[in-house]
C-alpha positions, 0 to 999 in steps of 0.5 A: 248922814248916819246915826253915830249913837244909839237913841236914848230916852230920858224924861220922855225925850228921845235924843240921838246924835248924827254925823253929817260931813264931819259935823255933829248934829243932835235930834230931840223928839218929845211926845205930846205931854212930855217935858224934860226935867232940867238940871237947872230948876230955873229952866222951863219947857216953853214949847207947846207941850200939848203937841209932838215936837222935834228939833235938830240942833248942834252938839253944843245945845242941850236939853235947855233948848226947850227953854232957850229956843222954843220957837225952833221946834217943829210940831206935828199938826195933823194925823191926816195923810190923805193929801200926801202923794207917793 
């Protein structure tokens, strides 16, 4: 996998594209207490915006994924790294 576009930050959301076996994928990272601003005002951020969150998407999915697929996000749950082994 390789990043094919420079990551961009928009409305507190970091977005990057990657190419994996000739298929495009998207990555979105939202820091806690940041929500996207939607072009369509009927969309809402239905994720837990009090936590850092990450999603890996296909290139057909846009920022609306915060509204349409809120259970697909991964959340940061702890800063504790003592249980990690190298």
